[in-house]
C-alpha positions as CSV (number, residue, x, y, z in Angstrom):
1,M,-0.1,0.0,0.1
2,I,2.7,2.4,0.9
3,K,4.6,1.7,-2.4
4,V,1.2,2.3,-4.3
5,V,0.8,5.8,-2.6
6,A,4.4,6.8,-3.0
7,T,4.0,5.8,-6.8
8,L,1.0,7.8,-7.3
9,L,2.5,10.8,-5.7
10,L,5.4,10.6,-8.0
11,G,3.1,10.1,-10.9
12,M,1.2,12.9,-10.2
13,G,4.3,15.2,-9.9
14,L,5.8,13.8,-13.0
15,V,2.4,14.5,-14.8
16,V,2.4,18.2,-13.9
17,V,6.2,18.4,-14.7
18,G,5.2,19.5,-18.2
19,A,2.2,21.5,-17.3
20,G,2.4,25.0,-18.6
21,C,5.7,24.2,-20.4
22,E,6.1,26.6,-23.2
23,S,8.9,26.9,-25.7
24,K,10.4,30.2,-25.9
25,P,13.6,31.0,-28.0
26,E,14.5,33.6,-25.5
27,A,14.4,31.1,-22.6
28,A,17.5,29.6,-23.9
29,S,19.4,33.0,-23.7
30,K,18.1,33.9,-20.3
31,P,20.9,33.7,-17.6
32,A,21.0,31.2,-15.0
33,A,20.0,32.0,-11.4
34,A,22.8,32.6,-9.2
35,D,22.0,29.8,-6.9
36,S,19.7,27.3,-8.3
37,K,20.2,24.9,-5.3
38,P,16.9,24.0,-3.4
39,V,16.6,25.6,0.0
40,A,14.1,23.5,2.4
41,A,14.2,26.7,4.7
42,A,12.5,28.5,2.1
43,A,9.6,26.0,2.0
44,A,9.6,25.9,6.0
45,A,9.5,29.8,5.9
46,G,6.2,29.7,4.0
47,G,4.4,27.0,6.4
48,D,5.0,24.3,3.5
49,S,7.3,22.2,5.5
50,V,6.8,18.5,5.5
51,G,9.6,17.7,7.7
52,V,11.4,15.6,5.4
53,K,14.3,17.3,4.0
54,E,14.2,15.9,0.3
55,C,10.4,16.7,0.1
56,D,11.0,20.4,1.7
57,D,13.5,20.6,-1.1
58,Y,11.2,19.6,-3.9
59,L,8.6,21.9,-2.5
60,A,10.9,24.7,-2.6
61,K,12.0,24.2,-6.0
62,F,8.6,23.4,-7.2
63,K,7.4,26.7,-5.9
64,V,9.9,28.6,-8.1
65,C,8.8,26.5,-11.0
66,V,5.3,27.7,-10.4
67,S,6.3,31.3,-10.4
68,K,8.2,31.0,-13.5
69,T,5.2,29.1,-15.3
70,P,3.1,31.0,-17.8
71,D,-0.2,32.2,-16.5
72,V,-2.3,29.3,-18.3
73,G,-0.1,26.6,-16.7
74,K,-0.1,28.0,-13.3
75,P,-3.4,26.7,-11.7
76,A,-2.4,23.1,-12.8
77,M,1.1,23.5,-11.2
78,Q,-0.5,25.1,-8.0
79,Q,-2.8,22.4,-7.8
80,A,-0.2,19.6,-8.2
81,Y,2.1,21.6,-5.4
82,D,-0.7,21.8,-3.0
83,A,-1.8,18.2,-3.5
84,N,1.9,16.9,-3.1
85,L,2.2,19.1,0.0
86,Q,-1.1,17.8,1.8
87,M,-0.5,14.0,0.9
88,W,3.3,14.3,1.9
89,K,2.2,16.1,5.2
90,Q,-0.1,13.3,5.9
91,L,2.4,10.5,5.1
92,A,5.1,12.1,7.2
93,A,2.7,12.3,10.2
94,E,2.6,8.4,10.1
95,P,5.7,6.5,11.3
96,A,4.8,3.5,9.0
97,T,5.0,5.8,5.9
98,K,7.4,8.6,6.7
99,G,10.2,6.4,5.8
100,T,9.2,6.2,2.2
101,L,9.3,9.9,1.7
102,P,13.0,10.6,1.2
103,S,13.0,8.5,-1.7
104,T,9.9,9.4,-3.3
105,C,10.6,13.3,-3.0
106,K,14.2,12.8,-4.2
107,Q,12.6,11.2,-7.4
108,A,10.2,13.9,-7.8
109,F,13.1,16.6,-7.2
110,D,15.2,14.8,-9.9
111,A,12.1,14.8,-12.3
112,L,11.8,18.6,-12.2
113,A,14.9,18.9,-14.1
114,S,12.9,18.1,-17.4
115,N,10.6,21.3,-16.9
116,P,11.9,24.1,-18.6
117,N,10.3,26.2,-16.0
118,C,12.5,24.7,-13.2
119,K,15.8,25.2,-14.7
């Protein structure tokens, strides 16, 4: 059951990775952010902490992705963010499922690399 929930969460995150993606020639010429490392403290500061570093890192980076997403894709991205946050908080609250979150969230974090809004 735990693996099913974790797989569903990862799948939900991966489906949304491409939401709102828009190919723009000028996007390739934009300079990279000075520090693209995720900051779990940023997620925690906004009350969006799951309490699992890998999940908090994912949420911090995903929040940046949402902010860079064209308006047409923002609602879907925000909905996925909110769903992941809520589900991961529930899983983190249970000792039986909390141990599955680091690897699940790490996989979701790594998948963000394929979204142009997350680079």
